[in-house]
Residue, then its C-alpha position, 0 to 999 in steps of 0.5 A: m477452732n473457733t468455738n463461737k457460732t459466728p465464723l471469723l470470716q463470712v463470704k456470702n453470695l459474693r459477686v465481682e464484675f468488671p464493666s467494659r465497653r463490650g459489656t460486663l464480665l462476671a469474674l466471681d459468681d455467688i461465692n460462699f464460704n466461712i473461715d473460723a479463728g485458728e483455721i486454715l482454709g486452702v483455695v485451689g484451682e487452675s489459673g483463672a479460677g478466681k482464687s486470687l480475685t477472691g482474696a483481693a475482694i476480701i482485702g479490698l484491693l480489687e483492681p479498677p474497674g473491678r467491683v463487688a456487685a453483690g453479696e457480703i463480706l463479714l469480718d468478725g460479724r462486721r460487714i467490710d465490703n461496703l466500707p469507705y476507702e479510708e475505713m477499709r485502710k484501717v481494717r487492712g493491716r490491723q485486722i487483715g494481713a496479706i502475704f503475696q507471691d513475690p515479696l519484693t512487691s510488698l517491700n520498699p527497696l529504699y527502706t530498711v525492713g526495720r523502718q517498714l515494720v516499725e511504720t506498720i506497727q505504729t500505724h495500727l498500734p498505740v506504741s512508742l518508737a522504741e516499743a515498735r522497734q522491739r516488737a519488730i525485732q521479736l516479729l523477725k525472731d518469731t518468723g525465724i530470721p537469725a540475728a534479728e537485732q542486726r538484720i532489722d537495719h538491713y535492706p530487702h536486697q540483703f535478704s534471700g528470697g526465703m528470708r524476704q518472704r519471712v519479712v513479709i509474713a512479719l509485716a502481715l502479722a505486725a498489727e496482730p490481724k485476725l485474718i491473713v490472706a496468703d496468695e501463693p506465698t511459697t510458689a517462688l521458693d525452693v522446696s526446703i524453704q517452702a516447707q519452712i514457710i508452711a511450718l511457720l504459717k501453721r505454727l503462727c496460726k496455732e499460737k496467735g489464733a489467726a485465721v488463714m486463707l491460703v491461695t495456691h495451685d499446689m495440692g501438696v501445700i494444701a494437704e500439708t497445711c490446711d484444715r479445709v479446702a475450697v476448689m474453685y472453677a470459672g469463678r465459682v466454688a466447685e467443692i468445699g470440705p475437710v482436706h482429707d475428704v476432698i483429696h481422698s474422696p473427691a465429690h466433683p469430677y473437676t476435683e477428681g481430675l485435679m487429684g488424679s493429676i498429682p503424682a503419688m509416692d504410694e500409688d503405682r500408676e502408669r499415667l496421671t489423669q488429664i483434664d481435657g480442654a481449658m478453663p473457659r474465658l469470662t466472655a464464654i462461660p458455658k450454660g449450666c455447669a461451667f465444667h460440663p464441656r470438660c466433664p466425662k460424667a456430664f449429662d443433659r441436666c449439666r448442660q442446662e442448669r447450673p448446680e449449687l453446692m449440695d451435700a456430697g458425703r463429707t464435703r459439699a459439691a456443685c454437681w448434679l451427680h449427687a442430686e441424681q444419686e439422691r433421687q435414685v435412692a429415694 
């Protein structure tokens, strides 16, 4: 964990919009969270919640016409969301590494993995060709690729899916970034390879002191890998806190529904919880709490006023239930 007062990554009041001929779509609305050095923050939620979009905004890879309309993103105390394109290119790769779901989208099939690693290293670090190649070999070894001295001259199609993902992780780590944004890095892998990649991320995070933002829909991966977790719904953070507390004592009804829909080996449940309805479209975000049409605990205030994150035991949740409980106690 970072012992400094300033977190490595600070996302403050982030708002992302997509202008269109029919009006402006609000995709992310007032997103706030921090990540410390050496910490893994999981970001979870249904499809359309805004998980990957948050990662893209941090990396500076929003698809046009998407734009950061408000808020700030700070890396190691320096604001990066308003940097010119060329300046952000220097930050991306050198200070922020990215791991995506499909490794083939990150690897050029016409170049050997060694050439791609060496080019990345020399782009961001002042090293010779020989030094860059040696560093590339060591990165392949660090990520668990056997016979790295020979495999460095192979092409992406000569690697299995799991090995390609290891190469992508090596690319993400090539310039020793402070932050790694990993967007569904294990989804396309089988269970055994998934476990190896998870262990690799944890080990590298611990050894290198890098922070990781892990975007996934898999709560099993979150439970196994992360220190804290942010649960997103309809472009906002619904709950954030330590993984154990969010999983075992969820404070937001949406989080509770997500947890109840996961099979547990140590529990005897006849049926899993089902969250009725679906994630709202960006063109039809409900007034008040966006989750209230699907929430079994909703009351009048939920339908009229939008809740902000508030203390809810050991986590923070955007839910009026906790404001109501505090009012009754007082």
